[in-house]
N, C-alpha and C positions, 0 to 999 in steps of 0.2 A: 489495469497493471499499469495505473499513475502513481503517480508518485508525487503523498505527502507527505513524504516522507521523506550523505554526507562524509632507505637505510643501505641493506645489502642486496644481493641480486635475486631478482623476482624469481620464485619458484612455480613454474606454470607449465609443467610438462603434460601434454595431452596425449591420453592414452590412444593406442591404436584402435580402429573398429575391431569388435568382436563379432564373431557370427551368432545368430540368433540361436537361442535355445530352443531346440523342438520341443512341442507341448509333451510328448511321451515321455520326456525326460525328467518330468516332475512327478512326484507321487500324488495320487488322487486325493483331491481336497475333500475337505469334512462336507457332510451334507449342509444344505441350506437350513439356517437357523429358522424357527419359526416366525412367520410375518408379525412385526410389532407395528401398531397404527393407534393415533392419538385422535384420530377423527371421530367426533361425535355429532349427533344430530343438531343442525342449527336451526334457530328461530328465523321465521321470514323476516325479510327487510322491512324496517319500517315504513310508514306512510311517507310519501315525497321521492322515494327513489326514481330516477329518470329510468325510462325502458332503455334496455340495452340493445337498440337497434342499428342498422347501417346508417340510417337518415340521421339519428340523434347522435351518434359517435361522430360522423363525418362533420356534422354543424359544430360540434363542439371542439374538435381538433383544428378545423378550419378558422375558429376563431381565437385561438390560442397559440398555436405553433408558429404561423407566419410572422405573427407580431413577435414571439419570443426569438425567433430567428434574426429579425431585422434589429432588434433592441439588443441583441447579444453579440451581433456579428458573427453569424454563424452561418455557414456556406447552405448547408442542406441537412435533411433529416427522412429518415423512414420510419412510420408508424404501422404496426400490424395488430389488428385485434382478432383472435379467433374465437368461435364458440360453437359448442355443440358439434366438434369434429368438422367444421367449415369455416373457411375464411369469412368474417364478417365485413371486415375492410382492410384495405392496405393502401397506405397514402404515401406519394414522395411529396416533399416539401423543398424548396428552394433548387439548386443546382450541385451536381456532381462536379462541375468544372466551372470556375468563375471566369475564366478566359473566353470560353467557347460558350458559355451559358447552357450547357448541357444539363437538362433537368434531371431531378432525381427519378428513377423509374423503379417502383418497388418490386418488379419482376425482373429487371434487367441490369440494374445498378448494384455493385457489391461494395459492402461496407466493411470494416473490421470490427467484430463484435468484441475483440479483447478476451478479457478472462472468461466470458460467457462459453468461450472454447473450452473450457475445463468440464462443461456438462456434457460434451461429446466424450471427451477423455473419461468421466465417470461411467457415463452410459456403457462404453467399450468394456470397462473393468467389470460392471456388472452383467454384460454378456457372457463374460469368461467365466464369472463366478457361477452365473446360471447352468452353463455347461460342464462345471464342476473341475475347472481347469485352473481356478484361483480359489484361495480361502481368504476370506476378509480378515482372519485374525491370525495369521500366519506371518512368521518373520518374513519380511520382505527381502532379505538377505538370501533367502531360499531362492528367489527369482532371479536375483542379479548376477552378473559376471564380475562385479566388483563388490567390495564390502562397506556399508554404512559402518563407522567406528562405534563400539559398544559404548554405553553411556547410561548411567543412571540404573544399570543392572536390569533393563528392560529394553526388549526388541521393539522396533517400529513394525507395525502393521498395516494393511491397506486400510482398515477400518481408521487408523489413525490419520493415514493421508487424506482420506477422503472426508475426514471432520476437520481438518487442518489442526490436527493435535500432535503432530510428531516431534515438537520442540525444537526446530530446526531456528537459526537465526535468520534475520531478513538479509538477501544479498541484492546486488544490483548490477554488478559488471557483467557485461556482454548480454543483458538481458532483451536490450533492444538496440539493434544496427540498422545503418541504412546504406551498408555497403556490401553487396552479395557476394564479394571475394572474401569477406570475414565470416561469412555463415558456416558454422560447422555441422558435423552430423550430431543428432541427439546424443547418442552416448558418448561422443567427445566433450560436450557441453557439461554433461553430468559428472564426468570424471575429472574435468579440469579442476574443479575445486568444490569439496563436499562442505557444506555450511556446518559450523560448530552446533552441537545441540546443547541449548542451554535452558531448556525444560523437560522434565520427565514426560515421555510419552503419555499422552492422553490427560495431562493436568492443567494445560493453558491453550486456550484457543489463539493462534497465531497464524494468520494466513501466510502461505507458503507456496510460491511458485515453484521452486525447487520439487517440493513434494509432491504435486500435480504432475510435473514431468517426470519424475520417478515413475508415478503410475502409469503415464504414457510409455515410457521405456519398457515397464514389465509387459504392458500389452503387446510391444512388439516382440519381446523376446518369447512369451508363452505361445502367440500365435504364430509366429515365424514370418509376420508381414511387416515390412517397415511400417510405422505408425501411421503415417499420412495414407498409405495403401490399404492399412485395416480399417480406418474411418471411412473412406471412400466405398470400400467394398461391402462393408457391414452395417454402415449407417446410412450414408448418402444415397447408395443404390437403391436399398429396400424403400426409400422415402422418396425417391425421385428428386432428389436435392443435385440437379445437374448444374446449378449455378454456384457451386459451393467448393471449397478446396482449403486444405491445411498446407500447400506446396508453397514455397516460397524460394524464389519470385514466382509469381503465378504463372500457371500453364499459359501458352501463347493464346488459346482460345478465350480466355477470360480477362486478359490484360486490358483490353480496350473497354471493359466493362466496369473495371474498378474505378470508383470515386477517388479524386483527389482529396488528400488531407491537409487540413489546415490548423495553425494555430488560432488564427482568426480569418475571417473571410476576405477582409481587406489586406491581407498579407499575401507573399507568395505561396504556393503549395509546397509541401517538404517531400521527399523522395518516399517511395512505398517502405514502411516499416518492416524490418524482418525482426522477428522474436526469435532469440536464441532458443530459449525452452519452448518449443513449438507447441507441445500439449497444454501449456499453460495459456496460450493466447494467440495462436497463429492463425485461426480460421479467417477466411474472407467468404461472405455469403450475402445473398440477396434477402430482401424483406420476405418474400413468398417461400423462399427454402426455409427461412427460419420458422415460417407459419407451420411448414410440414413437420418440423421437429417439435414444434409445441403442441401440435393435434395428437403426434404419437404419444408424448408423455402424459396428456390430459385423456387418452384413451387406454389408461391402465398398461402403458408401455406400448401400445400398438403393435405393429411389426418387428419392434426393437426389442422388447422384453416381455416375458410372460407376466400375467397380472400378480403373482405372487413375489417375484423378484422385483417388479415395478413398486409394489407397496412397501417392501422392505426398504427400498432405496428412499421412498419419499417419508417414511417414518422418522420421527424424532430420534436421534441416537444420543445425544448429550444436550443438556441445558447449561451453559457456563455460569449464566446468570439466573437465579430463579426469579420469575415473573417475567422475564423476556423471552422472545423466541428462541427456540434451539435450532440445533444443527442436524439435518438429515444426511444422508450418503452423497456428497457432492453439491446438493441443493442446500441453501439455507433458508429457513423459515422467516417469512416476513408478514405472519400473522397479524391482522388487524381488522377492526370492525366485526369481530365475530367470524370472520373467513379464514380459512385454513390456505395459506398461500405460500408457496415456494417459489425460489427464484435464484438470480444470480446477476451481479453487474459486472462490467467489463471496461475498461479503459487502455488504449495504447495512449501514445503521448498526443495523438490527434484525433482520434475517434474515441466517443463515449456513449455506452449503451447500457441497456437494462432489460432484461427478460423475467415476468412475472406470470406464475400459473396459479388460478384460483381453483384448485383442486375441486372443491365443493360444488363449484358453478361450471365447471367445464369451460372456462374462460381464459385466454392468455392474452398478454400484452407485449410486444416487443417493440422498442424504440432505440433508434440509433442515430448520433450525430457525426457529421465527418470535420468538425471543427471544436476545438476547447472553447472558443468564443473569448469575448471581453471579461476579464475578470472570473474566469471560469463559469461562464454563463450557460454552458451546456449542463453542468452538473446541477445548478439549480433548476434548470427547466425539465431536467429528466426527474427529478424528485417532485417537483411541482405536479407533472403530469400523473405519476403515479398515485400520488396523493390523492388529487382531485378525481381521477378514474375511479378509485375505490371510494371515496365519498359519494360520487355522484350515482354511480350504480349500485353499490353495495355499502349504504350509508347505516351508520349506527348511532344510537343516541349518545351525546357528549355531555352527561350531567355536569353540573357545577358539584365540585367536590369541596368542602371548606378544608382548611390548612389544618393538619393535625396537630395536636399538642406536643408532639415529638419533633416538630418540624426544625425548631432551632437548634436544638440538641443534635439532632441526626445531620443537620447541615454543617453543623460546627465540626462533627466528628469526619465529615466527607471532606472539608475544606483542606486544601493543599495541592501541591503539583504532583502530577501524574504523567507517566511515559506510557506509550503504546507497547503491548504485549509484541508486536511486530516490529521488532527491533533487531539492532546489531550490538554484540559487545567486543568484537574483536577487529573492528575496522573503524574509520573515520566517520562511518554512519552514526556510531554511538554518539560523537559528539554534535552532529545533526538533530538527533534524537532529544539531545539536552536543550536545544533551542526551540524544539518544537514541542516541549511538555505544554500538557494541559492544565490551567490553574482552575480550581474549583473555588468560587467564592460564595459567603452566605450575604444575601441581600438584606436591606432594612425590613421588608416584609417577610423575612423567612423563608423565602424562595432560593433557590440557589442559581447561580449561572456557571457556565463551563466556558472558558476562553476559546475553545477550539470548536465549539458549538454554536454557530451564529446563524440568524434569521437572514431571509432574502436581503433585507436593508444592510446586512453586516454587523447589526448589533447582537451582542450575546442573547442567546434564547434564555427565558427564565422558566424554572420547573419548581413547581409545587408539590410537596409530599402529598399523596393520595392514600397510601399504605405504608406501614412500616418499611423503611428503606426502598421505597417506591415512589418515583416522582412523574408526574405528567408535564408536557410543555403547557405553559401557560398561554391561552389562545391557539393552541395545535392539538394535535393528537399523538405527537411522538412521546415516546417513554423512555425513561432512565431508572436504572436500579442498581444497587449496592450489594454485594457479596461481604457478610461480615463474619468473622471468626473471633471468637473470644471478646466481643465487644468492640473490635477493631476492622475497620473496612481493609479489607484485602484486594478489592478490585472492584470497578464499576464499568458498566458499559450502557449503550442505549439501544433500542430496538433494531435498528439499520444494521449495528455493528456486532451486537453480543455474540452470533454464532461464530464469527471469525476474527474479532479484534477485542481486546479488554483493556482497560486503563489501569495500570498497577502503580500504586505509590511510589513516587520516586525516593531512593534511598537518600538519607540525610548528606552521605559524601558526595552525591551528585545531584543536587536539588537546585532546580534552576531560580528557586526563591531567593536563594543566597548567593549562587555562583554567578548568575548573569550581573546582578547589581556590583559584585565585587570585582567581575572582570572589566566591568565600565571603568571603575575607579583606577583599576591597575592600569589600563590602556591608557587613560587619561594622563597618569603619572608618567607612563613611559613616553608618551608624545611630548609632554612638556620637558621632559629630560632630555629627549633627542633634539628638539628645537632649541634648547638652552645652550647648548654646545657651540653651533656656529654663532648664535649671539653673544655668547660671552667670549669666544675666541676674537670675535671682530671688535668688540669693546676694549679688551685687552689691548689688542695690536692698536686700535686707535689712540688709546690714552696712556700707552705704555704702562699698563698696570701689571704688577707682580702678584701672584697668588699668595696668600699667606702660608699655605702649605706647600712646602716644597720637598724635594728628595724623596718623594714616593717612588716606587719601582714602576718602570714603563707600563707593565702590564696594568698594574692596578689603576693607573692614571687613565690609560685609554680604554678599558673595559666599558666605564660609565658614557663613554661617548660612543661608541660602537655598537654595544650589544642593543640599546633601544632601538637604533635603526635596523638591525637584524630583526628583532622581533616584530616590528613593524611590517617588514618586509614579508615576514612568515605568515602573520595573521592576514595581512592584505592579499597575499598569493592564496590561501585558503578560502577566503572569501571570494576571489575571483573564480577559483575552480568552482565552488557552490553556485555562483551565478552563472556558469557556463553551463552547468548541468542543467539548471532551472530552465535556461533558454533552449536548450537541445540534449535532451536525454540521449540521444545517439552517441554523444562523446564519451560515454561510459564503455565505448568498445575496445579502449586501452589506449587511446590516444593521449590520455591525459597522465599515463606513468610516469612519463619522463619529468612531467612537471613536479609531481608528487615526491619523485625522488630527490628532484632539486630542493624542494622545500624542507625536505626531511634533512637533508645535508646541512643546509642553512639552519635548521633548528638544533644539530648537534653541535655546531658552531656557537649558538645562542647559548646552549646549556653551559658550555665552558665560559663564556663571556658572563653569563649569570653568577657562576661561582666566584670568578674574579671580582665581580661587583661585590660580592660579600668580603673577599679579601680587601678590596678597598676601604670598605666600612672599617675593618680591623686596624687596618694602617692609619685612617684618618683618627680613630680612637685613641691610638696611641701616641698621635702627634701632639706635642704642647702647643703647636701653632694653629690647631685647627678652630674653627669656630662652630658652636652647637648648631647654628642653622645648616651650615656645610654637611655636618655629621648627619643632621636629621633627614635632610633630604637624601644624603646617600644611602642611608638605611631603608626609607620609603620607596626609593628606586630599586633597590636589590630586592626589597619584599615584592614589589611589584612585579618585577622580573621573574621571580622564582615562582609567584602564582601562575603567570601567564604559562611558564614552562610547565609547571605541574598540570594546568588544564589540557595543554597540547598532549601530554603523555596520557593523561586520563580519559581523553578523549579518543585515544587511540589512532593519533595521527602518526605516529612513529611505530611503524610495524614493519616486520621484516617481509612479510607478504603484502602484494598488491592486490590481493583477491579480496573482493568486498561486494 
């Protein structure tokens, strides 16, 4: 739940809580669809695979994790491996509290698994599907006490929610808060602001916390139990997960067992994070409790689901990019080395986790870190642990594949700027999306690089085409693929993102390839224009110089002097807001609203000033006294101001609503 991802009165009326809908108020759901599975017999592991024993795993982990924590400035971690229905090993590393040096105990220390919480939400949905109380392909409005507005002529279904294809734009406000007084009931959070629908349902993979939370609310309404209570009664209790909770803040019995959360271990801990959309990421749990959850799903659903429902849940539902792993119901496929692997990642601002289930081998891997670490070290370490665990115990040949003859042509076709499908088009997050666009480039050796995809060293990875429109990481085993329609690339992704996030070509009108350089030039001109005013004013006063052009209207004279400063304040203000969000995501709880309104007000004044700068150009052009250099700079300054104003408007910084 990390994030890499930015006028009039605020309309933010929060609906009053509504009573839960009784299960019998709904029409019977359709019968379960036939089980769809894509599992095929696997060849035995090639020679050289390490034996998956507790002794070997412990030795491997003990040689890697402590070093990674120390180098990455990470306070602590928990790693759990299960095999054949038993806990193979569960290890605690580092400390849960830097000040007291309380060690991490996998059986007694709670971590925040972040979006892995969604797997509990999706399991709850499948329990109700199994009971005939929910239908995966029914309009979700039938289960809600408010309406998702119509769009694209298609309803949203639970299957869309579970595959992250409902078409919602990204939202961030109130997602994470640190003040318990600001925590609202789930229904109030969902009704406060419904995200716009920017894709037709089922057409684009775009990860959605709102969509997952809608599913949790549907569980609440159909079951007649609050979501947190439902999970406690129907998932935690049957599995014996006594050290787990979705309640925020935590129940008193668990408070003392909660690990502190850090940006870096060398810094002070942060307050307990409250996830506004609780079904999407509010779980707190120990490593041993997460082992119980993994074992249940590795046992055809265990006591949670019957085998038929479990197999339906794990089966591929859609494959957004052919050649890359697809999406199951809630789980996303991470298949590699010939193994069928499903799992989920999870990030709060402070905790960073992964869960991987090797279905064919009845093996599960869970890991969680209580710090982001220096330069995002936790993300790098968790990726390395998953990759090395898989390669160590389930290796696969990595044949050298020659570069295809089409590599250069396909690389050229793929080259360009791309935005994430997980984006916003109605708020200032659109501007942040512009800044974060990925650039695909063709290298001299006909490999490609993607600016957003870097190796541990920070250098962009190189990808070699190994099949038409399919690339493999040079020196690694990651995969990249493009979807092509009528000879044109319409989207691409990599193995780890494909089921939930796609990269789509940036439109020419909002392409960072030309906008960011143009913005740099425009801001440079505006800065020089702003600085020139006091310098020229002082020079004229000091030497008694009389400007050649006199007699212009006062507004035309003052606009080029004041407007550049206004624009610099506005741009600097938005930069400061973004930096404050990057430093502490909890500021998205509404405390920035007044500053956003102030910047919007200054922007309106700057718009008027920019138009007056154009008028100033007109008056200069008509004056017989003007110099061509004066007119040229005035035109350049006015054009730069208008460009920045256009960018602020196109980037959706000027909006009536402050919901984002």
